[in-house]
Each structure stands twice: as C-alpha cells, then as structure tokens.
C-alpha positions as CSV (number, residue, x, y, z in Angstrom):
1,M,-50.0,73.9,-69.7
2,D,-51.4,70.6,-70.4
3,K,-52.3,69.6,-66.9
4,P,-54.6,71.5,-64.8
5,Y,-52.3,72.1,-61.7
6,I,-53.8,73.5,-58.8
7,V,-52.1,75.6,-56.0
8,G,-50.5,73.4,-53.4
9,T,-49.6,70.6,-56.2
10,I,-46.1,69.2,-55.3
11,L,-43.9,67.9,-58.1
12,T,-40.5,66.3,-58.4
13,N,-37.8,68.2,-60.2
14,D,-38.1,65.6,-63.0
15,E,-41.5,66.5,-63.5
16,V,-40.9,70.3,-63.6
17,I,-38.2,69.6,-66.2
18,E,-40.6,67.6,-68.2
19,F,-43.1,70.7,-67.8
20,A,-40.4,73.2,-68.7
21,E,-39.5,71.1,-71.8
22,S,-43.1,70.8,-72.8
23,I,-43.8,74.6,-72.7
24,H,-40.6,76.1,-74.4
25,Y,-40.8,77.1,-78.1
26,N,-36.8,76.7,-78.5
27,K,-35.7,73.5,-77.6
28,K,-32.1,74.8,-77.9
29,D,-32.8,76.4,-74.2
30,F,-32.2,73.0,-73.0
31,E,-29.2,72.2,-75.0
32,E,-27.4,75.3,-74.5
33,G,-28.6,76.5,-71.1
34,D,-28.5,75.6,-67.6
35,I,-32.0,75.5,-67.0
36,V,-32.1,71.7,-66.0
37,D,-29.1,72.2,-63.7
38,R,-31.0,75.1,-62.0
39,I,-34.1,73.1,-61.7
40,E,-32.3,69.9,-60.2
41,R,-30.9,72.3,-57.2
42,F,-34.4,71.5,-55.4
43,S,-35.6,67.9,-55.3
44,T,-39.3,69.0,-55.2
45,Y,-41.5,72.1,-56.1
46,E,-44.7,73.3,-54.9
47,L,-47.1,75.4,-57.1
48,R,-48.0,78.6,-55.4
49,E,-49.7,81.9,-56.0
50,I,-47.1,84.6,-55.7
51,S,-47.1,88.3,-56.0
52,V,-45.5,89.4,-59.3
53,K,-44.0,92.5,-57.4
54,D,-41.7,89.9,-55.6
55,L,-40.4,88.5,-58.9
56,E,-37.0,89.8,-60.2
57,D,-36.9,91.7,-63.3
58,P,-35.6,89.3,-66.4
59,C,-31.9,90.0,-66.8
60,H,-31.5,88.5,-70.3
61,Y,-32.7,89.2,-73.9
62,I,-36.3,89.4,-74.2
63,D,-37.6,87.9,-77.5
64,E,-40.2,90.5,-78.7
65,D,-42.0,87.8,-80.9
66,L,-42.4,85.6,-77.8
67,I,-43.8,88.3,-75.7
68,K,-46.4,89.3,-78.6
69,K,-47.4,85.4,-78.3
70,Y,-48.0,85.7,-74.7
71,K,-50.1,88.9,-75.1
72,Q,-52.4,87.0,-77.6
73,K,-52.9,84.5,-74.7
74,N,-55.6,84.6,-71.8
75,I,-53.7,85.6,-68.9
76,N,-54.9,82.5,-67.2
77,E,-53.1,80.4,-69.9
78,I,-49.6,81.6,-69.3
79,P,-47.8,78.8,-67.7
80,P,-46.3,78.9,-64.3
81,I,-43.0,80.5,-63.6
82,I,-40.1,78.3,-62.0
83,L,-38.5,79.8,-59.0
84,G,-35.8,79.0,-56.5
85,Y,-34.3,81.1,-53.8
86,Y,-31.3,83.5,-53.4
87,H,-29.3,83.1,-50.3
88,N,-31.2,86.1,-48.8
89,G,-34.7,84.4,-49.4
90,S,-35.8,86.2,-52.3
91,F,-37.0,84.6,-55.3
92,M,-34.6,83.5,-58.2
93,T,-36.0,82.9,-61.7
94,I,-35.0,79.6,-62.9
95,D,-37.3,79.6,-66.1
96,G,-40.0,82.2,-66.9
97,G,-38.2,85.6,-67.8
98,H,-40.6,86.2,-70.7
99,R,-43.5,85.3,-68.7
100,T,-42.4,87.6,-65.7
101,A,-41.8,90.5,-68.3
102,I,-45.5,90.2,-69.7
103,L,-47.0,89.7,-66.3
104,K,-45.3,93.0,-65.1
105,E,-46.1,94.8,-68.3
106,L,-49.8,93.9,-68.0
107,H,-49.7,94.9,-64.3
108,I,-50.8,91.6,-63.2
109,E,-50.7,91.1,-59.2
110,K,-50.5,87.4,-58.8
111,A,-49.1,84.6,-60.8
112,L,-48.6,80.7,-60.6
113,A,-45.2,79.6,-60.0
114,F,-43.3,76.3,-59.2
115,V,-41.2,77.2,-56.2
116,G,-38.5,75.0,-55.2
117,I,-39.0,73.7,-51.6
118,K,-35.8,74.4,-49.5
C-alpha cells in the first residue's frame, strides 16, 4: 500500500480501481475478471476497520504461493480488502479473497477495508 490511508478516508471508484491495480501481482485479473465492473457499482468508498468474522469465506481458487507471500509480511502491511454489499446487507468481497483467507487463518480480529458507500 503506497499511501498511508487512515480510517475514514473517502475514495472515488477510480481511485479504488487504481489502488487494486497497484497491489495485484497478476495483471490478468483485470483483463479476464470483472473486478473493475464490481468496483464501479459504487461511486465512492470509505476506508473502515471491519470485523474479519463478518467477511465471507473466499469462494474461488486460492493461490498458495500468494498466501505464503502474505504470511511473510507484517500483518499491518496487508492491503485493505475491497467490499460491497449484498441485498441482505452482508459484505460482498469485491477484491481480497487471498487477504481474507490469510486474515482468517491467522485469527486476526479486525482488518482495513474499502467499503462501497450505498
């Protein structure tokens, strides 16, 4: 994470897209996936501290090499997750399945997340 974001920071969806692109190891995620489309569902995002237990479990393939890289980092260096909402109000992971997996594996209670503003 290049910028020292603080809780309460508000970003446009373009800034969140730029953030997401800057932290991805595999640029094909943006060519093949729908990350940008999902981020664009919200016009702005707020950086919040959220409870990890409120995050959904990752539902896609988990790259164990990427998990190993995250384990080598200080927990404070793990970039924020990007979240939206389902119709029932629960969090929808837009980007950050691997980050969620490592946070849960390490039993971390709180995490930073860019949360789409309804």
